[in-house]
N, C-alpha and C positions, 0 to 999 in steps of 0.2 A: 671847629664847628662842623658837624656832619649833617647830612641831608638825606631824606628819603623822598623819591620822586614817584609820581603816579599820574594817570590821565583820566579825565572823565568828560562826558558829553554835556554841553551846555546849549540850550536853545531858548526861543521866546514863545513857546507854547505851554499852556498849563502853568503850574506853580514854578517859581525859580528853583534852581538846583541847590540842594543843601551842600555846604562845604563842611565835611566831617573829618576830624582828626582821626588818623589811623594808629598813630603812636603818641607817646607823651612828647610834646614839642613846645618850643618857645615862640614860634611864629609859623605862620602858613602863608606862603606866596602863591598866587594863582595868575595865570595869564594864558592867552590863546597859544596853542602849540605852534611854533614857527614852522613845523613840518606840514602843517595844513596847506593844501593847494590854495594858491591865491592869497596866502597870508599877507598882511592881516585882513580880516574879513568883516569884523563888526565891532562897533563900540559895545560895551557891556555895562550892566547895572549891578551895583553892589547893595545888598540889603544887610546892614550890620547894626545891631546884632541879631535881630529877628526878622522873619518874613514880613512882619507888619511895619517895619521901619520904612521911612521915606528913602527910596533908592537914590544913590549917588551914581551918576554917569561917569564912566571912565572911557577915555579915548581908545580907539582902535590901536592895537599894537602895544599897549602899556600893561603894566602889572598892578596888582593890589596885594598889600600885606595885611593879614589878620594878626593882631597881637592881643594876647589875653589882658584883661583888666587886672590891676593890682588887687590883692586881698589884703586889707588893713595895712596899706602902704608897702606891702611886700610883693615882689614880682612872683608871678605864678606861671605855670605851664598849662597848655591845653591837655586834656586827658584823652586816651583812646575812646572813640565813639562819641566825643563831644561835638555837637553841631556848633560851629564857629561863626556862621553867617550863610548868606545865600547869594547866588549869582544867576543872572540871565543875559542872554544877548539882546541887543536891540532889534536885530533882524537875524533870521536864519538860525542854523544849527552848526556847531563847530566842536572841536576837541580842545579842551583846556589841560594845561599842566598844573599839577599841584606839587609844591615843594615844601616839605615839612622840615624845619630846621630844629635840630635837637642838641 
């Protein structure tokens, strides 16, 4: 199992941040970057699969895994540039890690 990592900013102003696959992958894990000063800093909200979904609150310091739905009973992968969901902090702004497992 190989991974690609990246980082992005998440806050609670405006629209939630889109979580977008950069490679073909079977899951995407996100969490606040433990290198952030004062980590962990905020609970966060997951909107899955669309920005219109009722958000699910995740506790500070935890992670969330986006997994693609099956296609006719067969596992599938996220494709590059596919928006897999959305995330926002409950308070403030911070840096999140994104780990794409392929």
